[in-house]
DSSP file (Angstrom, degrees, kcal/mol; ACC not computed):
  #  RESIDUE AA STRUCTURE BP1 BP2  ACC     N-H-->O    O-->H-N    N-H-->O    O-->H-N    TCO  KAPPA ALPHA  PHI   PSI    X-CA   Y-CA   Z-CA
    1    1 A M              0   0    0      0, 0.0     2,-0.5     0, 0.0     0, 0.0   0.000 360.0 360.0 360.0 137.6   -6.8  -83.6  -36.0
    2    2 A S        -     0   0    0      1,-0.0     2,-0.5     0, 0.0     0, 0.0  -0.598 360.0-160.7 -87.3 133.2   -9.0  -81.6  -33.8
    3    3 A R        -     0   0    0     -2,-0.5     3,-0.0     3,-0.0    -1,-0.0  -0.882  22.8-112.2-108.1 134.9  -12.4  -81.5  -34.9
    4    4 A K        -     0   0    0     -2,-0.5     2,-0.2     1,-0.1     3,-0.0  -0.413  33.9-115.5 -63.2 137.2  -14.8  -78.8  -33.6
    5    5 A P        -     0   0    0      0, 0.0     2,-0.3     0, 0.0    -1,-0.1  -0.539  33.6-110.1 -75.5 146.8  -17.5  -80.0  -31.4
    6    6 A E        -     0   0    0     -2,-0.2     2,-0.3     1,-0.0     6,-0.1  -0.573  30.7-138.0 -80.7 134.8  -20.9  -79.6  -32.8
    7    7 A L        -     0   0    0     -2,-0.3     2,-0.4     4,-0.1    -1,-0.0  -0.635  16.1-161.2 -91.4 149.4  -23.1  -77.0  -31.2
    8    8 A R    >   -     0   0    0     -2,-0.3     3,-1.0     4,-0.0     2,-0.2  -0.975  46.6 -16.7-132.0 144.5  -26.7  -77.4  -30.4
    9    9 A G  T >> S+     0   0    0     -2,-0.4     4,-1.7     1,-0.3     3,-0.5  -0.429 124.4   0.3  75.3-132.7  -29.6  -75.1  -29.6
   10   10 A R  H 3> S+     0   0    0      1,-0.2     4,-2.3     2,-0.2    -1,-0.3   0.868 130.2  56.6 -61.1 -39.9  -28.8  -71.7  -28.6
   11   11 A A  H <> S+     0   0    0     -3,-1.0     4,-1.8     1,-0.2    -1,-0.2   0.818 104.9  55.3 -64.7 -27.7  -25.1  -72.0  -28.8
   12   12 A A  H <> S+     0   0    0     -3,-0.5     4,-1.4     2,-0.2    -1,-0.2   0.907 108.1  47.7 -72.0 -40.0  -25.5  -73.0  -32.5
   13   13 A R  H  X S+     0   0    0     -4,-1.7     4,-0.7     1,-0.2    -2,-0.2   0.907 112.7  48.7 -68.6 -35.9  -27.5  -69.8  -33.2
   14   14 A L  H >X S+     0   0    0     -4,-2.3     4,-0.6     1,-0.2     3,-0.5   0.847 107.0  56.2 -70.7 -31.5  -25.0  -67.7  -31.5
   15   15 A A  H >< S+     0   0    0     -4,-1.8     3,-0.6     1,-0.2    -1,-0.2   0.823  99.0  62.0 -65.9 -33.3  -22.1  -69.4  -33.4
   16   16 A Q  H 3< S+     0   0    0     -4,-1.4    -1,-0.2     1,-0.2    -2,-0.2   0.802  97.3  57.5 -69.7 -24.7  -23.7  -68.5  -36.7
   17   17 A L  H << S+     0   0    0     -4,-0.7    -1,-0.2    -3,-0.5    -2,-0.2   0.774  95.0  77.8 -74.9 -22.2  -23.4  -64.8  -35.8
   18   18 A L  S << S-     0   0    0     -3,-0.6     2,-0.1    -4,-0.6     0, 0.0  -0.581  97.3-100.4 -84.7 150.0  -19.5  -65.1  -35.5
   19   19 A P        -     0   0    0      0, 0.0    -1,-0.1     0, 0.0     4,-0.1  -0.386  27.7-144.6 -65.7 144.7  -17.4  -65.3  -38.6
   20   20 A T  S    S+     0   0    0     -4,-0.1     2,-0.1    -2,-0.1    -2,-0.0   0.861  72.6  69.6 -84.8 -35.7  -16.5  -68.8  -39.4
   21   21 A G  S    S-     0   0    0      1,-0.1     2,-1.3     0, 0.0     0, 0.0  -0.326  93.5-102.9 -82.9 165.4  -13.0  -68.4  -40.8
   22   22 A R        -     0   0    0     -2,-0.1     2,-0.4     2,-0.0    -1,-0.1  -0.736  43.5-161.6 -89.6 100.4  -10.1  -67.4  -38.8
   23   23 A A        -     0   0    0     -2,-1.3     2,-0.7    -4,-0.1     0, 0.0  -0.710   8.7-144.3 -89.0 128.1   -9.7  -63.7  -39.9
   24   24 A Q        -     0   0    0     -2,-0.4     2,-0.2     2,-0.0    -2,-0.0  -0.871  14.0-154.3 -96.4 110.4   -6.4  -62.0  -39.2
   25   25 A A        -     0   0    0     -2,-0.7     2,-0.5     1,-0.1     0, 0.0  -0.553  31.7 -99.3 -80.5 147.7   -6.9  -58.4  -38.3
   26   26 A A     >  -     0   0    0     -2,-0.2     4,-0.7     1,-0.2    -1,-0.1  -0.559  35.9-167.6 -72.7 115.1   -4.0  -56.0  -39.0
   27   27 A R  H  > S+     0   0    0     -2,-0.5     4,-2.5     1,-0.2     3,-0.3   0.849  73.8  70.8 -75.4 -34.3   -2.2  -55.7  -35.6
   28   28 A T  H  > S+     0   0    0      1,-0.2     4,-2.8     2,-0.2     5,-0.2   0.898  97.8  45.9 -55.8 -50.2    0.0  -52.7  -36.6
   29   29 A P  H  > S+     0   0    0      0, 0.0     4,-1.9     0, 0.0    -1,-0.2   0.862 114.5  51.4 -64.7 -33.3   -2.8  -50.0  -36.7
   30   30 A F  H  X S+     0   0    0     -4,-0.7     4,-2.1    -3,-0.3    -2,-0.2   0.889 109.8  46.9 -67.8 -39.6   -4.2  -51.3  -33.4
   31   31 A V  H  X S+     0   0    0     -4,-2.5     4,-2.9     1,-0.2     5,-0.2   0.956 113.0  50.0 -68.5 -46.7   -0.8  -51.2  -31.6
   32   32 A L  H  X S+     0   0    0     -4,-2.8     4,-2.6    -5,-0.2    -1,-0.2   0.865 109.2  52.4 -52.3 -38.8   -0.2  -47.7  -32.9
   33   33 A L  H  X S+     0   0    0     -4,-1.9     4,-2.4     2,-0.2    -1,-0.2   0.909 112.7  44.7 -61.8 -48.1   -3.7  -46.6  -31.7
   34   34 A V  H  X S+     0   0    0     -4,-2.1     4,-2.6     2,-0.2    -2,-0.2   0.910 113.2  49.7 -66.1 -43.5   -2.9  -47.9  -28.2
   35   35 A V  H  X S+     0   0    0     -4,-2.9     4,-3.0     1,-0.2     5,-0.2   0.933 112.7  48.2 -65.3 -42.3    0.6  -46.4  -28.2
   36   36 A L  H  X S+     0   0    0     -4,-2.6     4,-2.7    -5,-0.2    -1,-0.2   0.882 110.1  51.0 -66.6 -37.6   -0.8  -43.0  -29.2
   37   37 A L  H  X S+     0   0    0     -4,-2.4     4,-2.6     2,-0.2    -1,-0.2   0.941 113.3  45.8 -57.9 -50.9   -3.5  -43.1  -26.7
   38   38 A L  H  X S+     0   0    0     -4,-2.6     4,-2.4     1,-0.2    -2,-0.2   0.906 114.0  46.6 -58.2 -43.6   -1.1  -43.9  -23.9
   39   39 A G  H  X S+     0   0    0     -4,-3.0     4,-2.5     2,-0.2     5,-0.2   0.904 111.7  50.8 -69.7 -39.5    1.4  -41.3  -25.0
   40   40 A G  H  X S+     0   0    0     -4,-2.7     4,-2.7    -5,-0.2    -2,-0.2   0.924 110.9  51.6 -64.8 -40.7   -1.4  -38.6  -25.4
   41   41 A G  H  X S+     0   0    0     -4,-2.6     4,-2.3     2,-0.2    -2,-0.2   0.923 110.7  46.2 -56.4 -49.1   -2.5  -39.5  -21.9
   42   42 A L  H  X S+     0   0    0     -4,-2.4     4,-2.3     2,-0.2    -1,-0.2   0.886 112.2  50.2 -60.4 -39.5    0.9  -39.2  -20.4
   43   43 A I  H  X S+     0   0    0     -4,-2.5     4,-2.8     2,-0.2    -2,-0.2   0.921 111.0  50.7 -63.7 -45.0    1.5  -35.8  -22.2
   44   44 A G  H  X S+     0   0    0     -4,-2.7     4,-2.5     1,-0.2    -2,-0.2   0.893 110.3  48.3 -61.0 -39.6   -1.9  -34.6  -20.9
   45   45 A L  H  X S+     0   0    0     -4,-2.3     4,-2.8     2,-0.2     5,-0.2   0.891 110.5  52.0 -68.3 -38.4   -1.0  -35.6  -17.3
   46   46 A L  H  X S+     0   0    0     -4,-2.3     4,-2.4     2,-0.2    -2,-0.2   0.940 112.3  45.0 -61.8 -45.4    2.4  -33.9  -17.6
   47   47 A V  H  X S+     0   0    0     -4,-2.8     4,-2.7     2,-0.2     5,-0.2   0.953 114.4  50.1 -60.3 -49.1    0.7  -30.6  -18.8
   48   48 A L  H  X S+     0   0    0     -4,-2.5     4,-2.4     1,-0.2    -2,-0.2   0.906 111.4  46.5 -55.8 -47.0   -1.9  -30.9  -16.1
   49   49 A N  H  X S+     0   0    0     -4,-2.8     4,-1.9     2,-0.2    -1,-0.2   0.925 111.7  53.5 -68.3 -40.3    0.7  -31.4  -13.4
   50   50 A S  H  X S+     0   0    0     -4,-2.4     4,-2.8    -5,-0.2     3,-0.4   0.965 109.6  47.9 -51.3 -58.2    2.8  -28.5  -14.8
   51   51 A A  H  X S+     0   0    0     -4,-2.7     4,-2.6     1,-0.3    -2,-0.2   0.883 111.0  49.3 -57.1 -42.6   -0.2  -26.2  -14.6
   52   52 A L  H  X S+     0   0    0     -4,-2.4     4,-2.2     2,-0.2    -1,-0.3   0.866 110.1  51.6 -67.1 -33.0   -1.1  -27.2  -11.1
   53   53 A S  H  X S+     0   0    0     -4,-1.9     4,-2.1    -3,-0.4    -2,-0.2   0.921 110.2  49.8 -67.6 -44.3    2.6  -26.6  -10.0
   54   54 A E  H  X S+     0   0    0     -4,-2.8     4,-2.5     1,-0.2    -2,-0.2   0.935 109.8  50.6 -57.7 -47.3    2.5  -23.1  -11.5
   55   55 A G  H  X S+     0   0    0     -4,-2.6     4,-2.6     1,-0.2    -1,-0.2   0.897 108.6  51.8 -57.9 -41.8   -0.7  -22.4   -9.8
   56   56 A A  H  X S+     0   0    0     -4,-2.2     4,-2.2     2,-0.2    -1,-0.2   0.890 109.9  49.6 -63.9 -36.5    0.7  -23.5   -6.4
   57   57 A F  H  X S+     0   0    0     -4,-2.1     4,-2.0     2,-0.2    -2,-0.2   0.905 112.8  47.7 -66.5 -39.2    3.8  -21.2   -6.9
   58   58 A R  H  X S+     0   0    0     -4,-2.5     4,-2.3     1,-0.2    -2,-0.2   0.922 110.2  50.8 -62.3 -44.1    1.5  -18.4   -7.7
   59   59 A L  H  X S+     0   0    0     -4,-2.6     4,-3.1     1,-0.2    -2,-0.2   0.897 110.1  50.0 -60.1 -46.2   -0.6  -19.0   -4.8
   60   60 A D  H  X S+     0   0    0     -4,-2.2     4,-1.9     1,-0.2    -1,-0.2   0.880 109.1  51.5 -58.3 -42.6    2.4  -19.1   -2.6
   61   61 A D  H  X S+     0   0    0     -4,-2.0     4,-2.5     2,-0.2    -2,-0.2   0.891 112.6  48.0 -55.3 -46.9    3.7  -15.7   -4.0
   62   62 A L  H  X S+     0   0    0     -4,-2.3     4,-2.6     1,-0.2     5,-0.2   0.910 108.4  52.6 -69.8 -41.5    0.2  -14.2   -3.4
   63   63 A K  H  X S+     0   0    0     -4,-3.1     4,-2.2     2,-0.2    -1,-0.2   0.911 111.4  46.5 -55.9 -42.1    0.1  -15.5    0.2
   64   64 A R  H  X S+     0   0    0     -4,-1.9     4,-2.3     1,-0.2    -2,-0.2   0.896 113.2  49.7 -71.0 -38.2    3.5  -14.0    0.9
   65   65 A E  H  X S+     0   0    0     -4,-2.5     4,-2.1     2,-0.2    -2,-0.2   0.902 110.7  49.7 -66.5 -39.3    2.4  -10.6   -0.7
   66   66 A T  H  X S+     0   0    0     -4,-2.6     4,-2.5     2,-0.2    -2,-0.2   0.897 109.4  52.2 -63.7 -43.2   -0.8  -10.6    1.4
   67   67 A K  H  X S+     0   0    0     -4,-2.2     4,-2.4    -5,-0.2    -2,-0.2   0.935 111.4  46.9 -62.6 -45.0    1.1  -11.3    4.6
   68   68 A G  H  X S+     0   0    0     -4,-2.3     4,-2.4     1,-0.2    -1,-0.2   0.924 113.2  46.9 -60.3 -43.4    3.4   -8.4    3.8
   69   69 A L  H  X S+     0   0    0     -4,-2.1     4,-2.3     1,-0.2    -1,-0.2   0.823 112.5  51.8 -73.0 -30.1    0.6   -6.0    3.0
   70   70 A T  H  X S+     0   0    0     -4,-2.5     4,-2.5     2,-0.2    -1,-0.2   0.915 109.5  48.3 -69.8 -42.5   -1.3   -7.1    6.1
   71   71 A D  H  X S+     0   0    0     -4,-2.4     4,-2.4    -5,-0.2    -2,-0.2   0.928 112.0  49.6 -55.7 -46.1    1.8   -6.5    8.3
   72   72 A E  H  X S+     0   0    0     -4,-2.4     4,-2.4     1,-0.2    -2,-0.2   0.900 110.8  50.9 -63.1 -41.1    2.1   -3.0    6.6
   73   73 A E  H  X S+     0   0    0     -4,-2.3     4,-2.7     1,-0.2    -1,-0.2   0.899 109.6  49.3 -61.0 -45.4   -1.6   -2.3    7.3
   74   74 A Q  H  X S+     0   0    0     -4,-2.5     4,-2.4     2,-0.2    -1,-0.2   0.883 110.7  50.6 -66.9 -35.8   -1.3   -3.3   11.0
   75   75 A A  H  X S+     0   0    0     -4,-2.4     4,-2.4     2,-0.2    -2,-0.2   0.939 112.0  48.0 -64.3 -44.7    1.8   -0.9   11.4
   76   76 A L  H  X S+     0   0    0     -4,-2.4     4,-2.7     2,-0.2    -2,-0.2   0.910 110.8  50.6 -62.4 -44.1   -0.1    1.9    9.8
   77   77 A Q  H  X S+     0   0    0     -4,-2.7     4,-2.8     2,-0.2    -1,-0.2   0.917 106.6  53.4 -60.0 -44.2   -3.0    1.2   12.1
   78   78 A R  H  X S+     0   0    0     -4,-2.4     4,-2.6     2,-0.2    -2,-0.2   0.933 110.4  50.7 -54.0 -47.7   -0.7    1.3   15.2
   79   79 A D  H  X S+     0   0    0     -4,-2.4     4,-2.4     1,-0.2    -2,-0.2   0.893 109.6  49.0 -59.2 -40.2    0.5    4.8   13.9
   80   80 A I  H  X S+     0   0    0     -4,-2.7     4,-1.6     1,-0.2    -1,-0.2   0.894 112.4  47.3 -65.8 -37.8   -3.0    6.0   13.6
   81   81 A D  H  < S+     0   0    0     -4,-2.8     4,-0.4     2,-0.2    -2,-0.2   0.879 111.4  51.1 -68.2 -37.7   -3.9    4.8   17.0
   82   82 A A  H  < S+     0   0    0     -4,-2.6     3,-0.5     1,-0.2    -2,-0.2   0.885 113.2  45.0 -69.2 -35.4   -0.8    6.3   18.5
   83   83 A Y  H  < S+     0   0    0     -4,-2.4    -1,-0.2     1,-0.2    -2,-0.2   0.782 113.6  50.3 -74.2 -24.5   -1.6    9.8   16.8
   84   84 A S  S  < S+     0   0    0     -4,-1.6    -1,-0.2    -5,-0.2    -2,-0.2   0.442  79.7 117.7 -95.7   7.1   -5.2    9.7   17.8
   85   85 A A  S  > S-     0   0    0     -3,-0.5     4,-2.5    -4,-0.4     3,-0.4  -0.468  75.3-119.1 -65.4 142.7   -4.6    8.9   21.4
   86   86 A P  H  > S+     0   0    0      0, 0.0     4,-2.7     0, 0.0     5,-0.2   0.893 112.3  50.3 -55.2 -44.6   -6.0   11.8   23.7
   87   87 A D  H  > S+     0   0    0      1,-0.2     4,-1.7     2,-0.2     5,-0.1   0.852 110.8  48.7 -70.5 -29.3   -2.6   12.5   25.2
   88   88 A A  H  > S+     0   0    0     -3,-0.4     4,-2.4     2,-0.2    -1,-0.2   0.888 111.7  49.3 -73.2 -33.0   -0.9   12.7   21.8
   89   89 A L  H  X S+     0   0    0     -4,-2.5     4,-2.4     1,-0.2    -2,-0.2   0.913 111.5  50.1 -65.6 -39.6   -3.6   15.0   20.4
   90   90 A Q  H  X S+     0   0    0     -4,-2.7     4,-2.0    -5,-0.2    -1,-0.2   0.868 111.5  46.9 -69.0 -35.4   -3.2   17.2   23.5
   91   91 A R  H  X S+     0   0    0     -4,-1.7     4,-2.0     2,-0.2    -2,-0.2   0.913 114.3  47.6 -65.6 -47.7    0.6   17.4   23.1
   92   92 A R  H  X S+     0   0    0     -4,-2.4     4,-1.6     2,-0.2    -2,-0.2   0.905 110.9  51.3 -63.6 -39.8    0.4   18.1   19.4
   93   93 A A  H  <>S+     0   0    0     -4,-2.4     5,-2.5     1,-0.2     3,-0.4   0.930 108.9  50.9 -64.4 -45.2   -2.3   20.8   20.0
   94   94 A R  H ><5S+     0   0    0     -4,-2.0     3,-1.0     1,-0.2    -1,-0.2   0.865 107.7  53.8 -63.1 -36.3   -0.1   22.4   22.6
   95   95 A E  H 3<5S+     0   0    0     -4,-2.0    -1,-0.2     1,-0.2    -2,-0.2   0.827 108.0  50.7 -57.4 -34.9    2.8   22.4   20.1
   96   96 A L  T 3<5S-     0   0    0     -4,-1.6    -1,-0.2    -3,-0.4    -2,-0.2   0.473 123.5-108.9 -85.9  -0.6    0.6   24.2   17.7
   97   97 A G  T < 5 +     0   0    0     -3,-1.0    29,-0.5    -4,-0.4    -3,-0.2   0.628  66.3 148.1  85.6  14.4   -0.3   26.7   20.3
   98   98 A M      < -     0   0    0     -5,-2.5    -1,-0.3    -6,-0.2    -2,-0.0  -0.483  28.8-159.9 -77.6 150.4   -3.8   25.7   20.9
   99   99 A V        -     0   0    0     -2,-0.2     2,-0.2    22,-0.0    21,-0.0  -0.852  30.5 -89.8-122.8 164.2   -5.3   26.1   24.4
  100  100 A P        -     0   0    0      0, 0.0    21,-1.8     0, 0.0     2,-0.1  -0.551  47.0-115.7 -73.0 143.2   -8.3   24.4   26.0
  101  101 A G        -     0   0    0     19,-0.2    19,-0.1    -2,-0.2     0, 0.0  -0.299  23.9-117.1 -77.6 164.8  -11.6   26.1   25.4
  102  102 A G        -     0   0    0     16,-0.5    18,-0.1     1,-0.2    -1,-0.1   0.080  58.8 -45.8 -81.5-163.5  -13.8   27.6   28.1
  103  103 A D        -     0   0    0     16,-0.2    15,-2.2    13,-0.1    -1,-0.2  -0.504  66.8-129.5 -66.9 134.0  -17.3   26.6   29.1
  104  104 A P        -     0   0    0      0, 0.0     2,-0.3     0, 0.0    12,-0.2  -0.351  11.0-146.8 -81.3 161.2  -19.4   26.1   25.9
  105  105 A A        -     0   0    0     10,-0.1     2,-0.3    -2,-0.1    10,-0.2  -0.968  15.1-147.6-122.5 147.6  -22.8   27.7   25.3
  106  106 A F  E     -A  114   0A   0      8,-3.0     8,-2.9    -2,-0.3     2,-0.6  -0.820   3.6-140.7-118.9 152.8  -25.4   25.8   23.3
  107  107 A L  E     -A  113   0A   0     -2,-0.3     6,-0.2     6,-0.2     5,-0.0  -0.971  17.2-141.6-117.6 122.8  -28.1   27.1   21.0
  108  108 A N    >   -     0   0    0      4,-3.0     3,-2.1    -2,-0.6     0, 0.0  -0.313  27.7-108.2 -75.3 160.1  -31.4   25.4   21.0
  109  109 A P  T 3  S+     0   0    0      0, 0.0    -1,-0.1     0, 0.0    -2,-0.0   0.779 120.7  60.4 -62.9 -24.0  -33.4   24.9   17.8
  110  110 A D  T 3  S-     0   0    0      2,-0.1    -2,-0.0     1,-0.0    -3,-0.0   0.469 123.9-103.8 -85.2   2.2  -35.8   27.5   18.9
  111  111 A G  S <  S+     0   0    0     -3,-2.1     2,-0.3     1,-0.3    -1,-0.0   0.406  75.7 137.9  97.8  -0.2  -32.9   30.1   19.1
  112  112 A E        -     0   0    0      1,-0.0    -4,-3.0    -5,-0.0     2,-0.5  -0.633  49.7-133.1 -79.3 137.4  -32.5   30.1   23.0
  113  113 A V  E     -A  107   0A   0     -2,-0.3     2,-0.4    -6,-0.2    -6,-0.2  -0.819  18.4-161.1 -89.3 121.5  -29.1   30.2   24.3
  114  114 A R  E     +A  106   0A   0     -8,-2.9    -8,-3.0    -2,-0.5    -2,-0.0  -0.880  53.0   5.7-106.0 131.5  -28.3   27.7   27.1
  115  115 A G  S    S-     0   0    0     -2,-0.4   -10,-0.1   -10,-0.2    -2,-0.0   0.087  81.7 -85.3  86.2 162.8  -25.3   28.2   29.3
  116  116 A V        -     0   0    0    -12,-0.2   -13,-0.1   -11,-0.1    -1,-0.1  -0.929  38.0-128.3-109.6 117.2  -22.7   30.9   29.7
  117  117 A P        -     0   0    0      0, 0.0   -12,-0.1     0, 0.0    -2,-0.0  -0.427  27.3-154.7 -65.7 142.2  -19.8   30.8   27.4
  118  118 A G        -     0   0    0    -15,-2.2   -16,-0.5     1,-0.1   -13,-0.1  -0.772  20.6 -97.3-110.9 157.1  -16.5   31.1   29.4
  119  119 A P        -     0   0    0      0, 0.0   -16,-0.2     0, 0.0     3,-0.1  -0.295  40.7-103.7 -68.5 155.9  -13.1   32.3   28.3
  120  120 A A        -     0   0    0      1,-0.1   -19,-0.2   -18,-0.1   -17,-0.1  -0.187  59.5 -62.6 -71.0 177.7  -10.4   30.0   27.1
  121  121 A A        -     0   0    0    -21,-1.8    -1,-0.1     1,-0.1   -19,-0.1  -0.076  51.9-111.2 -57.7 160.8   -7.4   29.2   29.3
  122  122 A S  S    S+     0   0    0     -3,-0.1     2,-0.3     2,-0.1    -1,-0.1   0.695  89.9 100.9 -75.8 -15.8   -5.2   32.2   30.3
  123  123 A R  S    S-     0   0    0      1,-0.1    -2,-0.0     0, 0.0    -3,-0.0  -0.540  77.5-128.2 -68.6 128.0   -2.3   31.0   28.3
  124  124 A A        -     0   0    0     -2,-0.3    -2,-0.1     1,-0.1    -1,-0.1  -0.571  25.7-112.8 -77.9 138.2   -2.2   33.0   25.1
  125  125 A P        -     0   0    0      0, 0.0     2,-0.5     0, 0.0   -27,-0.2  -0.301  35.5 -99.7 -70.0 158.4   -2.0   30.9   21.9
  126  126 A L        -     0   0    0    -29,-0.5     2,-0.5   -30,-0.0     0, 0.0  -0.669  40.1-165.8 -79.3 126.2    1.1   31.1   19.8
  127  127 A V        -     0   0    0     -2,-0.5     2,-0.4    -3,-0.1   -30,-0.1  -0.967  11.8-140.0-115.9 120.4    0.6   33.4   16.9
  128  128 A L        -     0   0    0     -2,-0.5     3,-0.1     1,-0.0    -2,-0.0  -0.713  20.6-125.1 -85.3 140.0    3.1   33.3   14.1
  129  129 A A        -     0   0    0     -2,-0.4     3,-0.1     1,-0.1    -1,-0.0  -0.514  28.7-107.0 -77.3 140.3    4.0   36.7   12.6
  130  130 A P        -     0   0    0      0, 0.0    -1,-0.1     0, 0.0     2,-0.0  -0.339  46.6 -88.1 -65.1 156.7    3.5   37.1    8.9
  131  131 A E        -     0   0    0      1,-0.1     3,-0.1    -3,-0.1    -3,-0.0  -0.335  45.4-108.0 -65.4 147.9    6.7   37.3    6.8
  132  132 A A        -     0   0    0      1,-0.1    -1,-0.1    -3,-0.1     4,-0.0  -0.519  38.8-103.5 -72.5 140.3    8.2   40.7    6.4
  133  133 A P    >   -     0   0    0      0, 0.0     3,-1.6     0, 0.0    -1,-0.1  -0.263  30.2-111.4 -57.2 152.5    7.9   42.2    2.9
  134  134 A A  T 3  S+     0   0    0      1,-0.3    -2,-0.1    -3,-0.1    -3,-0.0   0.740 115.4  55.1 -56.9 -29.5   11.0   42.1    0.7
  135  135 A T  T 3  S+     0   0    0      2,-0.0    -1,-0.3     0, 0.0    -3,-0.0   0.315  79.9 127.5 -92.2  10.8   11.3   45.9    0.9
  136  136 A A    <   -     0   0    0     -3,-1.6     2,-0.2     1,-0.1    -4,-0.0  -0.281  62.1-110.6 -67.7 152.3   11.4   46.1    4.7
  137  137 A T        -     0   0    0      1,-0.1    -1,-0.1     0, 0.0    -2,-0.0  -0.488  33.6-101.9 -80.2 156.2   14.3   47.9    6.4
  138  138 A A        -     0   0    0     -2,-0.2    -1,-0.1     1,-0.1     0, 0.0  -0.368  44.0 -98.8 -73.1 151.5   16.8   46.1    8.4
  139  139 A P        -     0   0    0      0, 0.0    -1,-0.1     0, 0.0     5,-0.0  -0.238  54.4 -75.4 -63.6 161.6   16.5   46.1   12.3
  140  140 A P    >   -     0   0    0      0, 0.0     3,-2.2     0, 0.0     0, 0.0  -0.303  45.7-116.4 -56.5 145.4   18.6   48.5   14.3
  141  141 A P  T 3  S+     0   0    0      0, 0.0    12,-0.4     0, 0.0     0, 0.0   0.776 112.9  58.8 -59.5 -27.8   22.2   47.4   14.5
  142  142 A D  T 3  S+     0   0    0     10,-0.1     2,-0.4     2,-0.0     8,-0.0   0.623 105.0  56.9 -83.8  -5.2   22.0   46.9   18.3
  143  143 A T    <   -     0   0    0     -3,-2.2     9,-0.1     9,-0.1     5,-0.0  -0.948  59.3-171.4-122.7 144.9   19.1   44.3   18.0
  144  144 A V    >   -     0   0    0     -2,-0.4     3,-1.9     7,-0.3     7,-0.1  -0.999  38.6 -98.5-131.4 133.7   18.9   41.1   16.1
  145  145 A P  T 3  S+     0   0    0      0, 0.0     3,-0.1     0, 0.0    -2,-0.0  -0.207 110.1  28.7 -57.1 141.0   15.7   39.1   15.8
  146  146 A G  T 3  S+     0   0    0      1,-0.4     2,-0.3     0, 0.0    -3,-0.0   0.401 102.1  99.2  90.3   3.6   15.5   36.3   18.3
  147  147 A T  S <  S-     0   0    0     -3,-1.9    -1,-0.4     4,-0.1     3,-0.1  -0.775  85.2 -93.0-114.4 163.8   17.7   38.1   20.9
  148  148 A A    >   -     0   0    0     -2,-0.3     3,-1.8     1,-0.1    -4,-0.2  -0.384  53.7 -89.5 -71.6 151.1   16.3   40.0   23.9
  149  149 A P  T 3  S+     0   0    0      0, 0.0    -1,-0.1     0, 0.0     3,-0.1  -0.437 114.4  22.5 -63.6 138.5   15.8   43.8   23.4
  150  150 A G  T 3  S+     0   0    0      1,-0.3     2,-0.5    -2,-0.1    -7,-0.1   0.399  94.2 120.7  88.6   1.1   18.8   45.9   24.2
  151  151 A T    <   -     0   0    0     -3,-1.8     2,-0.4    -7,-0.1    -7,-0.3  -0.844  57.7-139.9 -95.6 129.5   21.1   42.9   23.6
  152  152 A A        -     0   0    0     -2,-0.5    -9,-0.1    -9,-0.1   -10,-0.1  -0.708  12.7-134.8 -90.0 141.9   23.7   43.5   21.0
  153  153 A A        -     0   0    0    -12,-0.4    -1,-0.0    -2,-0.4   -10,-0.0  -0.449  36.4 -85.2 -85.4 162.8   24.5   40.6   18.6
  154  154 A D        -     0   0    0     -2,-0.1    -1,-0.1     1,-0.1     3,-0.1  -0.526  50.2-118.0 -62.4 132.1   28.1   39.7   17.7
  155  155 A P        -     0   0    0      0, 0.0     3,-0.1     0, 0.0    -1,-0.1  -0.478  35.8 -99.0 -70.4 147.2   29.2   41.9   14.8
  156  156 A P        -     0   0    0      0, 0.0     5,-0.1     0, 0.0    -3,-0.0  -0.295  41.7 -98.4 -65.5 149.6   30.0   40.0   11.7
  157  157 A A     >  -     0   0    0      1,-0.1     4,-1.7    -3,-0.1     3,-0.4  -0.199  32.8-113.2 -61.4 161.0   33.6   39.3   10.9
  158  158 A A  T  4 S+     0   0    0      1,-0.3    -1,-0.1     2,-0.2     0, 0.0   0.840 117.7  55.4 -65.5 -28.9   35.2   41.7    8.3
  159  159 A S  T  4 S+     0   0    0      1,-0.2    -1,-0.3     3,-0.0    -2,-0.1   0.864 111.0  45.5 -76.1 -28.5   35.6   38.9    5.8
  160  160 A E  T  4 S+     0   0    0     -3,-0.4     2,-0.3     2,-0.1    -1,-0.2   0.820  93.4  87.3 -83.4 -25.6   31.8   38.2    6.0
  161  161 A A  S  < S-     0   0    0     -4,-1.7     3,-0.0    -5,-0.1     0, 0.0  -0.582  73.4-141.1 -80.3 131.6   30.7   41.7    5.8
  162  162 A A        -     0   0    0     -2,-0.3     2,-0.3     1,-0.1    -2,-0.1  -0.672  23.1-113.9 -89.0 137.8   30.2   42.9    2.2
  163  163 A P        -     0   0    0      0, 0.0     2,-0.5     0, 0.0    -1,-0.1  -0.554  27.1-141.9 -75.1 140.6   31.2   46.5    1.5
  164  164 A T        +     0   0    0     -2,-0.3     2,-0.4     2,-0.0    -3,-0.0  -0.867  22.0 179.5-102.4 128.0   28.4   48.7    0.6
  165  165 A T        -     0   0    0     -2,-0.5     3,-0.0     5,-0.0     0, 0.0  -0.995  11.7-157.6-132.9 138.9   28.9   51.3   -2.0
  166  166 A T     >  -     0   0    0     -2,-0.4     4,-1.0     1,-0.1     3,-0.3  -0.708  33.0-112.0-104.0 156.7   26.5   53.8   -3.4
  167  167 A P  T  4 S+     0   0    0      0, 0.0     3,-0.2     0, 0.0     6,-0.2   0.842 117.6  56.1 -54.1 -36.3   26.7   55.6   -6.7
  168  168 A A  T  4 S+     0   0    0      1,-0.2     5,-0.0     3,-0.0    -3,-0.0   0.918 106.9  48.3 -73.2 -34.0   27.4   58.9   -5.0
  169  169 A S  T  4 S+     0   0    0     -3,-0.3    -1,-0.2     1,-0.1     3,-0.1   0.683  98.4  76.3 -81.3 -12.2   30.5   57.5   -3.0
  170  170 A N    ><  +     0   0    0     -4,-1.0     3,-1.0    -3,-0.2    -1,-0.1  -0.834  56.7 180.0 -96.7  98.5   32.0   55.9   -6.2
  171  171 A P  T 3   +     0   0    0      0, 0.0    -1,-0.1     0, 0.0    -2,-0.1   0.642  69.4  76.4 -71.5 -15.9   33.6   58.7   -8.1
  172  172 A G  T 3         0   0    0      1,-0.3    -2,-0.0    -3,-0.1    -3,-0.0   0.621 360.0 360.0 -69.9  -8.7   34.8   56.3  -10.8
  173  173 A R    <         0   0    0     -3,-1.0    -1,-0.3    -6,-0.2    -5,-0.0   0.460 360.0 360.0 -95.8 360.0   31.5   55.9  -12.3
């Protein structure tokens, strides 16, 4: 039979602090606690990993959207640059009937005029005529708007011309 060796000194005092009998602790609650802690940790890691993956997908979508918007912005900036180029502005101004101005004159703060203003270029600007009122009379039959004066337009076909009747020429009324 095995007998415990006797302890002396400091070891004896420490041994008195420990329980003397062989106490059996219940193992089932401890095992359940360890299993629950491990399971909770694994579930926590799974949730954290899923949240990180979702964030990565969202970040990828936002990067793709940003790239598309940046491309669109650059295309619009190219259009603005093309429209604001001096030759494009000059061409558009000529299409609108504008002409280059003459020599400018400047007004000083004291009211003195500096320089002599000059006339604009000799080409007359294109002026659009106002629309004719609804009660205007038709042009003479030998001229049609858009043709040279004195040039007769093709007469409309008989099927296209609507017969005109007046109350005086219609005796059935």
